[in-house]
C-alpha positions as CSV (number, residue, x, y, z in Angstrom):
1,M,12.3,20.7,8.2
2,T,13.3,16.8,9.2
3,G,11.5,14.5,8.8
4,R,10.5,14.4,12.3
5,E,9.1,17.2,12.3
6,N,7.1,16.2,9.3
7,V,5.6,13.3,11.5
8,R,4.3,15.4,14.1
9,Q,3.1,18.0,11.9
10,E,1.1,15.6,10.3
11,A,0.0,14.2,13.5
12,E,-1.1,17.2,14.7
13,R,-3.2,18.0,11.9
14,A,-4.5,14.6,12.0
15,L,-5.8,15.1,15.4
16,N,-7.5,18.7,15.1
17,D,-9.4,17.2,12.1
18,T,-13.0,17.3,13.1
19,D,-14.6,16.4,9.5
20,W,-15.9,12.8,10.2
21,T,-18.2,12.6,7.4
22,G,-16.1,10.2,5.6
23,G,-15.3,8.0,9.3
24,E,-17.7,4.6,9.5
25,V,-18.8,2.6,12.6
26,V,-17.7,-0.1,12.8
27,A,-19.5,-2.9,15.1
28,P,-17.9,-5.9,17.1
29,E,-18.8,-9.2,16.3
30,P,-22.2,-9.9,18.2
31,N,-20.8,-13.6,19.8
32,R,-17.2,-12.5,20.8
33,K,-16.4,-12.4,24.3
34,V,-14.7,-8.5,25.6
35,S,-11.4,-9.6,26.6
36,V,-9.4,-7.1,29.6
37,V,-5.3,-6.3,29.5
38,H,-3.3,-7.0,32.2
39,S,0.2,-6.2,32.7
40,T,2.3,-7.9,35.2
41,R,5.8,-7.9,36.4
42,L,8.0,-10.7,36.9
43,P,11.1,-11.4,38.0
44,A,13.9,-12.2,35.5
45,E,14.4,-15.4,35.9
46,Y,10.5,-16.0,36.1
47,S,10.4,-13.9,32.5
48,E,12.9,-16.2,31.2
49,A,11.3,-19.3,31.7
50,L,7.9,-18.5,30.9
51,E,9.8,-17.5,27.7
52,A,11.2,-20.9,27.1
53,E,8.5,-22.5,28.2
54,A,5.9,-20.2,25.1
55,A,8.5,-21.0,22.9
56,K,9.0,-24.8,23.5
57,R,5.3,-24.8,23.0
58,G,4.5,-22.8,19.9
59,I,2.7,-20.0,21.6
60,S,3.3,-16.4,22.8
61,P,4.2,-15.9,26.4
62,S,1.3,-13.2,26.9
63,R,-0.7,-16.4,25.9
64,L,1.0,-19.0,28.2
65,M,-0.5,-16.1,30.6
66,Q,-3.3,-15.9,29.8
67,L,-4.0,-20.2,29.7
68,L,-2.0,-20.4,33.1
69,V,-4.2,-18.0,34.9
70,I,-7.6,-19.5,33.9
71,A,-6.1,-23.1,34.3
72,G,-4.9,-21.9,38.1
73,L,-8.5,-19.5,38.2
74,E,-11.2,-22.5,37.3
75,R,-8.7,-25.1,39.3
76,E,-9.7,-22.9,42.9
77,T,-13.4,-23.1,41.9
78,A,-13.5,-26.3,40.8
79,G,-14.0,-27.6,44.3
80,D,-13.2,-31.1,44.9
81,V,-11.0,-31.3,41.9
82,V,-7.5,-32.2,42.7
83,T,-4.7,-31.1,40.0
84,I,-1.3,-32.8,40.3
85,S,1.7,-32.7,37.8
86,R,2.6,-35.8,35.7
87,S,5.3,-37.0,37.5
88,K,3.1,-37.1,40.8
89,L,1.2,-39.2,38.6
90,H,3.1,-41.7,37.8
91,E,5.1,-41.5,41.0
92,A,1.4,-42.4,42.4
93,I,0.8,-44.9,40.3
94,D,4.3,-46.8,40.2
95,Q,3.7,-46.8,44.0
96,I,0.3,-48.5,43.8
97,V,1.9,-51.0,41.4
98,T,4.5,-51.3,44.6
99,N,2.4,-51.6,47.2
100,A,0.1,-54.4,44.6
101,A,2.7,-56.8,44.2
C-alpha cells in the first residue's frame, strides 16, 4: 500500500467516525464581525500590478483588494465627498498658486 492510499484510508476513517464525545464547542469571539470571502478574476496585467502594489505596501494582495473595495464603496456612499489622487491635488494647488500671482 502506498503512502497516498494510507492517507486516503485515514481520511475516510476520520470522516466515518461519528463519536464526538471528545469534541469541543468553540464559540466565536463576541465582538468579532463576520467576514465573507469573495473571489474575483483579474486580467494578468492587473494581477501583476495588484501584487506589486501589495508588496510595496507590505501587505497581501487580498488585504489590498479589501482596502480598495472598502474605500471605493465608502466613496460611493459618502455623498458630497470627493476623492482625488495626490498628483491631481498637487496640480490644483500649483494652479491656485499660479493664478494668485
